[in-house]
NUKEMAR-56676 format. One record per residue (C-alpha): residue number from 1; residue in three letters; x, y, z. Coordinates in steps of 0.05 Angstrom, whole numbers. Layout:
REM NUKEMAR-56676
<num=NUM residu=ALA c1=X c2=Y c3=Z> .
...
REM end
This chain:
REM NUKEMAR-56676
<num=1 residu=MET c1=2288 c2=1567 c3=1844> .
<num=2 residu=THR c1=2230 c2=1594 c3=1803> .
<num=3 residu=LYS c1=2193 c2=1659 c3=1813> .
<num=4 residu=ASN c1=2135 c2=1619 c3=1841> .
<num=5 residu=ASP c1=2181 c2=1586 c3=1892> .
<num=6 residu=ASP c1=2208 c2=1654 c3=1912> .
<num=7 residu=GLU c1=2137 c2=1681 c3=1921> .
<num=8 residu=LYS c1=2116 c2=1620 c3=1961> .
<num=9 residu=PHE c1=2173 c2=1626 c3=2011> .
<num=10 residu=MET c1=2167 c2=1702 c3=2014> .
<num=11 residu=ARG c1=2094 c2=1694 c3=2034> .
<num=12 residu=LEU c1=2119 c2=1650 c3=2092> .
<num=13 residu=ALA c1=2167 c2=1705 c3=2112> .
<num=14 residu=ILE c1=2109 c2=1754 c3=2109> .
<num=15 residu=GLU c1=2071 c2=1709 c3=2158> .
<num=16 residu=GLN c1=2131 c2=1712 c3=2204> .
<num=17 residu=ALA c1=2131 c2=1788 c3=2199> .
<num=18 residu=GLN c1=2057 c2=1790 c3=2216> .
<num=19 residu=ILE c1=2071 c2=1751 c3=2280> .
<num=20 residu=ALA c1=2122 c2=1803 c3=2299> .
<num=21 residu=GLY c1=2074 c2=1859 c3=2284> .
<num=22 residu=ARG c1=2020 c2=1829 c3=2328> .
<num=23 residu=MET c1=2071 c2=1827 c3=2384> .
<num=24 residu=GLY c1=2087 c2=1901 c3=2375> .
<num=25 residu=GLU c1=2153 c2=1886 c3=2341> .
<num=26 residu=VAL c1=2174 c2=1918 c3=2276> .
<num=27 residu=PRO c1=2142 c2=1869 c3=2225> .
<num=28 residu=ILE c1=2201 c2=1837 c3=2191> .
<num=29 residu=GLY c1=2205 c2=1762 c3=2178> .
<num=30 residu=ALA c1=2255 c2=1713 c3=2149> .
<num=31 residu=VAL c1=2253 c2=1642 c3=2124> .
<num=32 residu=ILE c1=2313 c2=1599 c3=2105> .
<num=33 residu=THR c1=2308 c2=1541 c3=2056> .
<num=34 residu=ASP c1=2358 c2=1488 c3=2039> .
<num=35 residu=GLY c1=2361 c2=1516 c3=1968> .
<num=36 residu=ARG c1=2309 c2=1467 c3=1944> .
<num=37 residu=ASP c1=2239 c2=1463 c3=1971> .
<num=38 residu=ASN c1=2251 c2=1450 c3=2045> .
<num=39 residu=ILE c1=2245 c2=1501 c3=2100> .
<num=40 residu=VAL c1=2304 c2=1498 c3=2149> .
<num=41 residu=SER c1=2285 c2=1555 c3=2196> .
<num=42 residu=SER c1=2247 c2=1619 c3=2205> .
<num=43 residu=GLY c1=2247 c2=1680 c3=2249> .
<num=44 residu=TYR c1=2217 c2=1747 c3=2263> .
<num=45 residu=ASN c1=2240 c2=1809 c3=2299> .
<num=46 residu=LEU c1=2244 c2=1802 c3=2375> .
<num=47 residu=ARG c1=2284 c2=1863 c3=2394> .
<num=48 residu=GLU c1=2232 c2=1892 c3=2441> .
<num=49 residu=ALA c1=2212 c2=1826 c3=2473> .
<num=50 residu=GLY c1=2284 c2=1806 c3=2488> .
<num=51 residu=ASN c1=2314 c2=1876 c3=2497> .
<num=52 residu=ASP c1=2365 c2=1851 c3=2447> .
<num=53 residu=PRO c1=2388 c2=1897 c3=2391> .
<num=54 residu=THR c1=2413 c2=1836 c3=2351> .
<num=55 residu=ALA c1=2346 c2=1800 c3=2352> .
<num=56 residu=HIS c1=2331 c2=1815 c3=2280> .
<num=57 residu=ALA c1=2291 c2=1765 c3=2239> .
<num=58 residu=GLU c1=2351 c2=1746 c3=2196> .
<num=59 residu=VAL c1=2397 c2=1734 c3=2255> .
<num=60 residu=ILE c1=2345 c2=1691 c3=2291> .
<num=61 residu=ALA c1=2333 c2=1649 c3=2228> .
<num=62 residu=ILE c1=2408 c2=1641 c3=2216> .
<num=63 residu=ARG c1=2420 c2=1619 c3=2288> .
<num=64 residu=LYS c1=2364 c2=1567 c3=2282> .
<num=65 residu=ALA c1=2391 c2=1542 c3=2215> .
<num=66 residu=GLY c1=2460 c2=1533 c3=2246> .
<num=67 residu=GLU c1=2429 c2=1490 c3=2300> .
<num=68 residu=VAL c1=2392 c2=1448 c3=2248> .
<num=69 residu=PHE c1=2454 c2=1437 c3=2206> .
<num=70 residu=GLY c1=2501 c2=1431 c3=2265> .
<num=71 residu=SER c1=2546 c2=1481 c3=2230> .
<num=72 residu=TRP c1=2553 c2=1556 c3=2221> .
<num=73 residu=ARG c1=2563 c2=1546 c3=2146> .
<num=74 residu=LEU c1=2496 c2=1553 c3=2109> .
<num=75 residu=GLU c1=2524 c2=1540 c3=2040> .
<num=76 residu=GLY c1=2471 c2=1526 c3=1988> .
<num=77 residu=THR c1=2415 c2=1557 c3=2029> .
<num=78 residu=THR c1=2368 c2=1614 c3=2010> .
<num=79 residu=ILE c1=2344 c2=1666 c3=2059> .
<num=80 residu=TYR c1=2279 c2=1703 c3=2045> .
<num=81 residu=VAL c1=2270 c2=1769 c3=2082> .
<num=82 residu=THR c1=2213 c2=1818 c3=2078> .
<num=83 residu=ILE c1=2259 c2=1878 c3=2076> .
<num=84 residu=GLU c1=2329 c2=1892 c3=2051> .
<num=85 residu=PRO c1=2377 c2=1871 c3=2107> .
<num=86 residu=CYS c1=2415 c2=1922 c3=2149> .
<num=87 residu=LEU c1=2491 c2=1921 c3=2157> .
<num=88 residu=MET c1=2489 c2=1872 c3=2215> .
<num=89 residu=CYS c1=2441 c2=1824 c3=2181> .
<num=90 residu=LEU c1=2476 c2=1826 c3=2113> .
<num=91 residu=GLY c1=2541 c2=1813 c3=2150> .
<num=92 residu=ALA c1=2510 c2=1752 c3=2183> .
<num=93 residu=VAL c1=2483 c2=1728 c3=2116> .
<num=94 residu=ILE c1=2552 c2=1734 c3=2085> .
<num=95 residu=LEU c1=2590 c2=1705 c3=2144> .
<num=96 residu=ALA c1=2543 c2=1645 c3=2145> .
<num=97 residu=ARG c1=2562 c2=1632 c3=2072> .
<num=98 residu=THR c1=2488 c2=1635 c3=2052> .
<num=99 residu=GLY c1=2482 c2=1621 c3=1978> .
<num=100 residu=ARG c1=2424 c2=1666 c3=1961> .
<num=101 residu=LEU c1=2386 c2=1725 c3=1990> .
<num=102 residu=VAL c1=2316 c2=1743 c3=1967> .
<num=103 residu=PHE c1=2283 c2=1805 c3=1996> .
<num=104 residu=GLY c1=2217 c2=1841 c3=1986> .
<num=105 residu=ALA c1=2224 c2=1916 c3=1996> .
<num=106 residu=ARG c1=2285 c2=1961 c3=1996> .
<num=107 residu=ASP c1=2301 c2=1998 c3=2061> .
<num=108 residu=PRO c1=2321 c2=2069 c3=2043> .
<num=109 residu=LYS c1=2343 c2=2084 c3=2115> .
<num=110 residu=ALA c1=2386 c2=2023 c3=2132> .
<num=111 residu=GLY c1=2390 c2=1976 c3=2072> .
<num=112 residu=ALA c1=2459 c2=1948 c3=2063> .
<num=113 residu=VAL c1=2450 c2=1910 c3=1997> .
<num=114 residu=PHE c1=2434 c2=1969 c3=1951> .
<num=115 residu=SER c1=2398 c2=2026 c3=1986> .
<num=116 residu=VAL c1=2447 c2=2058 c3=2035> .
<num=117 residu=TYR c1=2507 c2=2013 c3=2026> .
<num=118 residu=ASP c1=2527 c2=1966 c3=1970> .
<num=119 residu=ILE c1=2558 c2=1910 c3=2013> .
<num=120 residu=GLY c1=2522 c2=1857 c3=1972> .
<num=121 residu=ASN c1=2566 c2=1872 c3=1912> .
<num=122 residu=ASP c1=2632 c2=1882 c3=1949> .
<num=123 residu=CYS c1=2680 c2=1833 c3=1918> .
<num=124 residu=ARG c1=2732 c2=1846 c3=1972> .
<num=125 residu=LEU c1=2693 c2=1801 c3=2019> .
<num=126 residu=ASN c1=2712 c2=1728 c3=2022> .
<num=127 residu=HIS c1=2641 c2=1707 c3=2004> .
<num=128 residu=THR c1=2588 c2=1739 c3=1961> .
<num=129 residu=VAL c1=2515 c2=1722 c3=1959> .
<num=130 residu=GLU c1=2468 c2=1719 c3=1899> .
<num=131 residu=VAL c1=2413 c2=1771 c3=1909> .
<num=132 residu=ALA c1=2342 c2=1777 c3=1883> .
<num=133 residu=GLU c1=2297 c2=1835 c3=1903> .
<num=134 residu=GLY c1=2226 c2=1858 c3=1896> .
<num=135 residu=VAL c1=2190 c2=1792 c3=1911> .
<num=136 residu=CYS c1=2122 c2=1810 c3=1939> .
<num=137 residu=MET c1=2149 c2=1881 c3=1946> .
<num=138 residu=GLU c1=2082 c2=1916 c3=1955> .
<num=139 residu=GLU c1=2060 c2=1870 c3=2011> .
<num=140 residu=CYS c1=2127 c2=1874 c3=2047> .
<num=141 residu=SER c1=2128 c2=1950 c3=2041> .
<num=142 residu=SER c1=2056 c2=1957 c3=2065> .
<num=143 residu=LEU c1=2070 c2=1916 c3=2127> .
<num=144 residu=LEU c1=2121 c2=1967 c3=2150> .
<num=145 residu=LYS c1=2084 c2=2029 c3=2127> .
<num=146 residu=ASP c1=2019 c2=2006 c3=2162> .
<num=147 residu=PHE c1=2057 c2=1988 c3=2225> .
<num=148 residu=PHE c1=2091 c2=2055 c3=2232> .
<num=149 residu=LYS c1=2028 c2=2093 c3=2212> .
<num=150 residu=THR c1=1991 c2=2058 c3=2269> .
<num=151 residu=LEU c1=2048 c2=2070 c3=2317> .
<num=152 residu=ARG c1=2047 c2=2145 c3=2303> .
<num=153 residu=LYS c1=1973 c2=2151 c3=2320> .
REM end
């Protein structure tokens, strides 16, 4: 994948995050591609709507991709997420055997790739995922900052 491809798919993840934000959900979005140029699935946070603590954007997109492939193994796919995944979501990315993770902004409070935990580089796991960060970072960060600023008012 090229930098332009990463930006293109991250912009689609941002669109997913914006949908969540309009619904009053924390604006986080995810898009999964087949590792080439084809979108397999997408998702956005639905924790509030479903009263489901596991309804994070990544988990929703992973579930949908599993349905599309008819398998829980997502080898060769790339997941684009607007923010660094939490422990649960990174666990799902790894357990799904996702090939590549691309995220926009770091999450200093719950990020499990680099910020709070370093699970992304833990070689003790039976699968590791290639990681790229900082794609459309300012836009991804602004989505969250603006959402929480509005919420506090």
